C-alpha positions as CSV (number, residue, x, y, z in Angstrom):
1,M,83.7,105.3,99.9
2,D,81.0,104.9,102.3
3,E,78.0,106.1,100.7
4,V,79.1,104.3,98.3
5,K,78.6,101.0,99.9
6,K,75.7,102.1,101.7
7,I,74.1,102.5,97.7
8,V,75.4,99.7,96.7
9,N,74.1,97.3,99.9
10,D,70.9,99.0,99.5
11,I,70.1,97.7,96.0
12,K,71.0,94.4,97.4
13,A,68.5,95.3,99.9
14,G,65.4,95.7,97.3
15,N,65.4,99.8,99.0
16,I,65.8,101.0,95.2
17,K,64.9,104.5,94.8
18,P,63.0,105.4,91.6
19,I,65.5,108.5,90.5
20,Y,69.4,108.7,91.0
21,F,71.0,111.8,90.4
22,L,74.7,111.5,90.2
23,M,76.9,114.1,89.5
24,G,80.1,115.8,90.7
25,E,83.5,116.0,89.6
26,E,85.5,112.4,90.1
27,P,83.7,110.8,87.2
28,Y,85.2,107.2,88.8
29,Y,82.5,106.8,91.2
30,V,80.0,108.3,89.0
31,D,80.5,105.8,86.9
32,K,81.2,102.7,88.7
33,I,78.0,102.9,90.8
34,A,76.3,102.9,87.2
35,E,78.1,100.2,85.9
36,Y,76.8,98.2,89.0
37,M,73.7,99.6,88.4
38,E,73.3,98.6,84.9
39,R,74.4,94.9,86.3
40,S,73.0,94.2,88.9
41,I,69.2,95.7,89.2
42,L,67.1,93.7,86.7
43,T,68.8,89.9,85.9
44,E,69.4,89.0,82.2
45,E,66.6,87.9,81.5
46,E,65.1,91.5,82.0
47,R,67.5,93.2,80.8
48,G,66.4,93.0,76.8
49,F,63.2,94.8,77.5
50,N,63.6,96.6,80.2
51,Q,66.9,98.6,80.3
52,M,68.3,101.0,78.4
53,V,70.6,103.5,78.2
54,I,70.3,107.0,76.6
55,Y,73.9,109.4,76.0
56,G,72.8,113.2,77.3
57,K,74.2,115.0,74.2
58,D,71.8,112.7,71.7
59,A,68.9,113.4,73.9
60,T,66.2,115.9,75.5
61,V,64.8,115.9,78.9
62,D,61.4,115.6,77.9
63,E,62.0,111.9,75.5
64,I,64.1,110.2,79.1
65,V,61.0,111.5,80.5
66,S,58.9,110.1,78.1
67,S,61.3,106.8,78.7
68,A,61.1,107.2,81.9
69,K,56.7,107.0,82.0
70,R,56.9,103.8,79.8
71,Y,55.8,100.4,82.1
72,P,57.9,98.1,81.8
73,M,57.7,94.6,79.8
74,M,57.4,91.3,82.6
75,A,59.1,92.0,84.7
76,E,59.1,94.4,88.4
77,R,60.5,97.6,86.7
78,Q,63.0,99.1,83.7
79,V,66.2,101.0,84.4
80,I,66.6,104.0,82.1
81,I,70.6,105.4,82.6
82,V,71.4,108.6,80.7
83,K,75.1,109.0,80.0
84,E,76.9,111.3,80.3
85,A,74.0,114.2,81.0
86,Q,75.6,117.0,82.2
87,H,75.5,117.9,78.3
88,L,72.0,118.3,79.5
89,S,73.2,121.3,81.9
90,R,71.5,124.3,80.0
91,T,67.7,122.4,80.0
92,I,68.1,119.5,83.5
93,D,65.5,122.2,85.6
94,Q,63.0,120.6,83.1
95,L,63.2,117.4,84.9
96,E,61.4,118.9,88.1
97,A,58.1,117.9,87.6
98,Y,58.5,114.6,86.7
99,A,60.9,114.1,89.8
100,L,58.2,115.0,91.9
101,N,56.2,112.6,90.2
102,P,58.7,109.6,89.7
103,Q,57.6,106.6,88.1
104,P,57.4,104.1,90.8
105,T,58.4,101.6,88.4
106,T,61.6,103.1,86.8
107,V,64.6,103.7,88.0
108,L,66.9,106.5,86.4
109,V,69.9,106.6,87.2
110,I,71.4,109.9,85.7
111,C,74.8,110.0,85.1
112,Y,76.0,113.8,85.2
113,K,80.5,113.9,85.8
114,Y,82.6,116.6,86.1
115,K,79.5,118.8,87.3
116,K,77.2,119.7,89.7
117,L,73.8,120.6,90.7
118,D,73.3,124.2,92.5
119,K,70.8,123.2,96.1
120,R,69.4,126.3,95.8
121,K,67.5,125.6,92.9
122,K,64.3,123.8,92.6
123,V,65.1,120.8,90.8
124,Y,67.6,118.9,93.1
125,K,64.9,119.5,96.1
126,A,62.2,117.8,94.7
127,I,64.7,114.7,93.3
128,S,65.9,114.9,96.7
129,K,62.6,114.4,98.2
130,T,62.2,111.0,95.7
131,G,64.8,110.1,94.4
132,Y,69.1,109.9,95.6
133,I,71.8,112.7,95.1
134,F,74.6,111.4,95.5
135,E,78.2,114.1,94.9
136,S,81.4,112.7,93.9
137,K,84.2,115.3,95.3
138,K,87.4,115.3,93.5
139,L,90.0,114.0,96.6
140,Y,93.2,115.9,97.1
141,E,96.4,114.6,96.2
142,N,97.5,114.1,99.8
143,Q,94.6,111.7,99.7
144,I,94.8,109.8,97.5
145,G,97.6,108.0,99.2
146,D,93.9,106.5,101.7
147,W,92.8,105.1,99.0
148,I,94.9,103.2,97.6
149,R,95.0,101.8,100.5
150,K,90.8,101.5,100.6
151,V,91.1,99.6,97.3
152,L,93.8,97.9,97.6
153,A,93.0,95.8,101.2
154,G,89.1,95.8,99.9
155,R,90.9,93.3,97.2
156,K,93.0,91.2,99.6
157,Y,96.3,93.0,99.1
158,S,98.4,95.5,101.2
159,I,101.0,98.6,99.6
160,T,104.0,99.8,101.0
161,P,103.3,104.1,102.2
162,K,106.5,104.7,98.8
163,A,104.5,102.7,96.8
164,A,101.5,104.1,96.9
165,Q,103.2,107.7,96.9
166,M,105.2,106.0,93.6
167,L,101.4,106.1,91.4
168,V,100.0,109.2,92.9
169,E,104.0,110.8,91.2
170,F,103.0,109.3,87.9
171,L,99.2,108.7,87.9
172,G,98.2,112.2,89.6
173,T,94.5,112.5,91.5
174,D,93.1,110.5,88.0
175,L,91.0,107.7,90.4
176,G,90.5,106.4,87.5
177,K,93.5,105.8,85.5
178,I,95.0,104.8,89.3
179,N,92.3,101.9,89.4
180,N,93.1,100.3,85.6
181,E,96.7,100.4,86.5
182,L,95.7,98.8,90.1
183,E,93.7,95.8,88.0
184,K,96.9,95.4,86.0
185,L,99.2,94.4,89.1
186,Q,96.5,92.1,90.9
187,L,96.6,90.1,87.9
188,I,100.5,89.6,88.1
189,I,100.7,89.6,91.9
190,P,99.4,86.5,94.5
191,K,96.6,87.8,96.6
192,G,97.6,88.7,99.6
193,E,100.5,89.8,99.0
194,E,101.9,93.9,100.0
195,I,102.7,95.5,96.6
196,T,106.4,97.3,96.3
197,P,107.9,99.9,94.7
198,K,109.3,96.8,92.8
199,H,106.3,95.5,91.7
200,I,105.8,98.9,90.5
201,E,108.7,99.9,88.6
202,E,108.4,96.1,86.7
203,N,105.0,95.9,85.8
204,I,103.7,100.0,85.5
205,G,106.7,101.0,84.2
206,I,107.8,103.8,86.8
207,S,111.4,103.7,88.6
208,K,112.3,103.4,91.5
209,D,115.0,105.0,92.4
210,Y,114.4,107.8,89.7
211,N,111.2,109.5,90.7
212,N,110.2,112.9,91.8
213,F,109.6,111.0,95.4
214,E,113.4,110.7,95.7
215,L,114.4,113.7,94.5
216,R,112.1,115.6,97.3
217,K,113.7,112.7,99.6
218,A,117.4,113.5,98.7
219,I,117.3,116.9,98.3
220,G,115.7,117.0,101.9
221,E,118.9,115.8,103.0
222,R,120.7,117.5,101.0
223,D,122.2,114.6,99.7
224,I,123.3,117.2,96.2
225,V,125.4,113.7,94.2
226,K,122.1,111.2,94.3
227,A,120.0,114.9,93.7
228,T,122.0,115.8,90.8
229,R,122.1,111.8,89.0
230,I,118.1,112.2,89.3
231,V,117.3,115.1,87.2
232,T,120.3,114.0,84.7
233,Y,117.9,111.0,84.4
234,F,115.2,113.4,84.1
235,A,116.0,115.5,81.6
236,Q,117.2,111.6,79.7
237,N,113.7,111.2,79.7
238,P,111.5,114.1,79.5
239,K,107.9,113.0,78.1
240,D,107.6,110.4,81.8
241,N,109.4,113.1,83.5
242,P,107.4,116.8,82.8
243,M,109.1,119.7,84.1
244,V,105.8,120.8,85.5
245,M,104.9,117.9,87.9
246,T,109.0,118.6,90.0
247,I,108.5,122.1,90.0
248,S,105.2,121.3,91.6
249,L,106.0,118.8,94.3
250,L,109.2,120.6,95.4
251,Y,107.3,123.6,96.5
252,S,104.5,122.1,97.7
253,F,107.2,120.4,99.8
254,F,109.4,123.7,100.5
255,S,105.4,125.1,101.3
256,Q,105.2,122.6,104.1
257,L,108.4,123.3,105.5
258,L,107.4,126.1,106.4
259,Q,104.4,125.1,107.7
260,Y,106.3,122.6,109.5
261,H,108.7,125.5,111.3
262,G,105.5,127.3,112.7
263,L,104.1,124.3,114.2
264,K,104.8,124.1,118.4
265,D,104.5,120.3,118.0
266,H,106.7,118.2,116.3
267,S,105.6,114.9,117.2
268,K,105.2,112.5,114.3
269,G,101.6,112.6,115.0
270,S,100.9,116.1,115.2
271,V,103.2,116.7,112.1
272,A,101.5,114.2,110.2
273,S,98.5,116.0,111.3
274,A,99.6,119.2,110.6
275,L,100.6,118.6,106.8
276,K,98.4,116.0,105.7
277,V,100.9,113.8,105.0
278,N,101.4,109.8,106.2
279,P,102.7,109.3,109.7
280,Y,105.8,107.2,107.4
281,F,106.8,110.1,106.1
282,V,107.0,112.6,108.0
283,G,110.8,111.7,109.6
284,E,111.5,113.2,105.7
285,Y,110.3,116.4,106.8
286,Q,112.1,116.0,110.5
287,T,114.7,115.4,107.9
288,A,114.9,118.5,106.1
289,A,113.8,120.8,108.9
290,R,117.2,121.1,110.0
291,N,118.7,121.2,106.6
292,Y,116.5,123.6,106.2
293,P,115.9,126.8,108.2
294,M,112.0,129.2,107.5
295,K,114.2,131.8,106.0
296,Q,115.6,129.2,103.3
297,C,112.2,127.5,102.7
298,S,110.9,130.9,102.0
299,K,113.4,132.0,99.7
300,I,113.3,128.8,98.1
301,V,109.7,129.2,97.7
302,T,110.5,132.4,96.0
303,Q,113.2,130.3,93.8
304,L,111.0,127.3,92.6
305,R,107.9,130.2,91.3
306,A,110.3,132.0,89.3
307,I,112.3,129.1,87.4
308,D,108.2,128.1,87.3
309,V,107.3,130.7,85.4
310,K,110.3,130.4,83.4
311,S,109.5,127.2,82.6
312,K,106.6,128.4,81.2
313,G,108.6,130.4,78.6
314,V,108.4,133.1,80.2
315,G,111.5,135.8,80.2
316,A,113.3,132.9,79.4
317,V,113.5,131.3,75.5
318,N,114.5,128.3,74.2
319,I,115.9,127.0,77.7
320,S,116.0,123.4,77.8
321,Q,114.5,121.7,81.1
322,A,118.1,119.8,81.8
323,D,119.0,123.7,81.9
324,L,116.0,124.2,83.7
325,L,116.9,121.5,86.6
326,K,120.1,122.7,87.9
327,E,119.3,125.4,88.1
328,L,116.3,123.9,90.1
329,L,119.0,122.8,92.2
330,F,121.6,125.4,92.3
331,S,119.8,127.1,94.1
332,I,118.1,124.7,96.6
333,F,121.9,124.5,97.5
334,N,123.7,126.5,97.0
335,S,123.0,129.0,100.4
336,P,124.5,127.6,103.0
337,S,122.3,125.3,105.0
338,R,122.2,126.6,108.2
339,V,121.1,131.4,107.6
């Protein structure tokens, strides 16, 4: 996000490069930067003659270069935005010659989503010399909660750790989807308020009581009644609670518990850093670690792998999600809490 702010601040200050190559696995920032440039570099009057959007699947590199070499009409510069430029991956090397000597009155913005240029390529080095290369890296799941908090803080909102976790579990790591839901919440919730699990439940449709976050907590506390109630709800609402997500989260949880048992320092800060979790959730891991010794965690991880295979139809035919969820709980709770 700091690099995005730098690009925006440079453009506001008039420090504009002739080429911006926006690439990477995470499309959210590629789109956001391009959108900002599309509406900010030229005035509304200048855009009619001097701003062009080209799609990579409909153009060649030669055609893009030809457009970039034109002079602006009654304006200081022209802006050419190439969207979906990843379709030009086989011929993108042809941009090298132009990148070495770009038209100074053209701002060429290339949106190269889901891919990135090899830094060893001549075209990469050429763009680096005269333009700006931005790589939008995919965030890991454990980084999304902090991203949500930072985005909301910039919009004068806050959010509880549980509410942020609910969004991550329901929407995954797709920043575009998460941002869309945050924008919906902003239309309803007054600026300055804290977004809570209740807001998420009422406006996005994620249950604050029946979700993977609460299942993990119930299992960690060895609360069989609550865990059974949650998986029963999952079985009744399979589309909103896919088995693969439940298994993935629990597998990650017990893998982290194994890591926890191997730590010498079990203080909140040390655990949060080692497990890459929000300090708010460290207490859950401390409780779960008391209920599940290392050997038991290892057995459960193995059992979760086996259930994951079954859920994909390998070695098990026509087993319902309800039965698999029951087997999942049985495999976790069946062995004694002390081994």
